[in-house]
N, C-alpha and C positions, 0 to 999 in steps of 0.2 A: 876233084883233084885238090890235093893240099899244096900249098905254097910253102917252100922251105923258109926256115928262119932266116937264112942268109939273105934272101930276096927281100924280107921286111928290114933287115939291117942295112942293105943297101938304099932302100927307099928312105929311111930315116937319115943316114949319111947325107943323101942328095938333098933333102929338104932342110937339113940343119942350118946351113948358112943363111938361108933366107928367113928361117925363123929368128935365128939369132940376130939378124940385121933388123927385123921388125921390132924385136925386144929393145935392141939398144936405140932405135930411133924414137921409140915411144916412152921409154922409161923416165926420162927427164920430165916430160909433160904430165905423165901420170903421178909422179911424185908431187908435182907442183899442184895438181888437182886433188891430191890425198887419195888416190886409188892404188889399189893392189892390181897386178896383172890379171888375177882371176876375176875381180869386180869389173875390169875393163872388158874382159871377155864375155861376161854375162851381159853387160851393157852392149856391147857390139852385136852379140847374137839377138838380143831383144829388139834392138834398132833394125836389124835385117829382117827378122820375122814378124815384127809387129805385135805378136802375142806368142809366148813360149812357156812350156811349163818348166818349173824348177826340177821336176823329176827327170824330164828330158835332159836338162842341162847336167844333172848328176850322171845319167847314163853316157852323155856324150864326152864328158871330161874325165870320168872315172874316179873323181874326188870324192872324199867321204861326204856324207850327208850334211853333217855340221859345217863343212868349209863352204860348200855352195849355199847352205841356208844363211850362213854369216854374210857372204858377199851380197846375197840378194836382199837381206834386211838391211845392210849398210846402204845400199843403193836407194832402197826404198825411203829410208829414213833421210837420205839426202836429197830426196825429191828427184832422182834421176830415172826412177821407173816406178809404175804403179804395180802393187800387189793386190790380188784379189783370189778368193777362192772359185774354183771351177763350178759352174753350175750343174755340170753333169755328174761330178764326184767331188764334194767338199774337202776331200783329203788332199787334192792336187791344187797347188798354188800357181796362178798364171801371172806372168810378168808382161807388163805393157810399157813402151817407151813413153816418157814425158817430153815436152818441148825442151826443157832444161836439160834432160839426158841426151837428146839429139844434139843440142848445142855442144855440151862437154864432149861428146863423141867426136863431133867434127872439129873440135878445138884440138884434141889430141891428134887425130889424123892430119890436120893441117900443120901443126908443130912438127910432126914427124916428117911431112912432105918438104917443109922448109929446111929441115936439117939435111934430108937426104939430098936436096937440090944443091946445097953448098958443098956437099962431099963428092959429088959426080962430076967430073971433068966435062967441059963443054963441047970438045970434038966428038961428034956422033952421038950426042946425048938423046936427041930425039929418036934416032933409029934404035938405039939400045933400050930405050924406055918402052917403045911400042912393042919390040920382040918380047921384052921381059913380061910386059903386061899380058900379051897374048899367051905366052906359055904359062904364066901363073894361073890365069882364068881357065885355061884348059885342063890344067892339074887340079884346080878346085872343082871344076865340074866333074872330073872322073872320080876323086875321092869324096866329095860332098854332094854329088848330085843324087840321081835316083838311088844310089847304093847308100848314101848317107852314113859312110863308114865312122864308126867310133873306134879309135885306136886302142880303146881299153876293153873291147869285147873279148872275153876270155877265150871264146870258141874260136876266134881267129888263129890263134897260136896253137891249137890242138893239132897234134901231128898224127893223131890215130886215124885210121881209115874209117870212113862212115859206116862201112858194113860190120866192122868190129864192134862199134858203139852199139849198134842195134842187137847184135848178138849177145853182148854183155848185158843189156837191158832185159832181154827175154830170159837169161839165166837167173837174174836177181828176181824176176817176178814169179818164177815157178819154185 
């Protein structure tokens, strides 16, 4: 069953405020650290996964190869991640976090948390924070859990029924 584009648009509209808030909370510290938002995303995913391939990050973000490669090379030259070739396939570069990378990652998030605390009114702060944390974690588990959704997968937005695709493929083969 195909999901209409309107439902995707509603999902994007619903998550836009929190994404914009995260960007606004982190951008000052990212500039101070000399990081782009893409470089921070790569660093964050590397710290979360402990080892991730550059190819996977390209697929996950949908950015051009050179953009992700440039961010990875910048982080490696800065000593924030380690880059090495995969043992299984030398064409793939694997990223691993360094202690310095973890510290920078934690500094950015800590600075964002301090800025967020200053902007959040004190009455009901703990209740609102715990509810927001619960809902955001639940949303992330749905979108990035076993499904491992990439917003840039082309086939997600394909409105054509599955049966029609198979039929068209058979016609091309004959």
